[in-house]
Structures are given as structure tokens and as C-alpha cells.
C-alpha positions as CSV (number, residue, x, y, z in Angstrom):
1,X,-0.1,0.2,0.1
2,X,1.1,3.4,-0.9
3,X,1.7,5.9,2.4
4,X,-1.6,8.9,2.8
5,X,0.8,11.1,1.7
6,X,1.8,9.8,-1.6
7,X,-2.0,9.5,-2.6
8,X,-2.9,12.8,-2.0
9,X,0.2,13.9,-3.7
10,X,-1.2,12.1,-6.4
11,X,-5.1,13.7,-6.2
12,X,-3.2,16.8,-6.4
13,X,-1.4,16.7,-9.6
14,X,-4.4,15.2,-11.3
15,X,-6.3,18.1,-10.1
16,X,-3.8,20.5,-11.0
17,X,-3.6,18.7,-15.0
18,X,-6.9,19.1,-15.6
19,X,-7.6,22.6,-14.1
20,X,-6.0,24.0,-17.4
21,X,-8.7,21.8,-19.2
22,X,-11.2,24.1,-17.6
23,X,-12.0,21.5,-15.1
24,X,-12.5,23.0,-11.4
25,X,-10.8,20.9,-8.8
26,X,-14.5,20.8,-6.8
27,X,-15.7,18.7,-9.9
28,X,-13.3,15.9,-9.8
29,X,-13.9,12.9,-7.8
30,X,-11.1,10.3,-7.8
31,X,-11.3,6.7,-6.7
32,X,-8.1,4.8,-6.0
33,X,-8.2,1.0,-5.2
34,X,-4.9,-0.9,-4.6
35,X,-4.7,-4.6,-5.3
36,X,-1.8,-7.0,-5.4
37,X,0.2,-8.5,-8.3
38,X,-2.1,-11.7,-7.9
39,X,-5.0,-9.7,-8.8
40,X,-3.7,-8.8,-12.6
41,X,-3.4,-10.9,-15.8
42,X,-0.9,-9.9,-18.5
43,X,-1.7,-12.7,-21.3
44,X,0.5,-15.1,-19.6
45,X,0.6,-17.9,-16.7
């Protein structure tokens, strides 16, 4: 799991990149889900 501070920096970066496109920070809702390596499939077993 990522530390809370890292997640907050990510959320802030997303908002800062959307703002120049005219998207207000209060209109952004971001959901972050962390999963383990076993939850992914890349075409090979």
C-alpha cells in the first residue's frame, strides 16, 4: 500500500493537470483502489 501522503500528492497532481482544461477541482472525484500482483493478468500464466 502507498502512504497517505503519496496518495494525496497523486490526487493533487490530477487536479492540477485538469484545471488548465477548464475542469474545476470541486468537480473532480477520484477513487483509488489498490490490489496485489495476483489480481492482474497480462496474457501469460
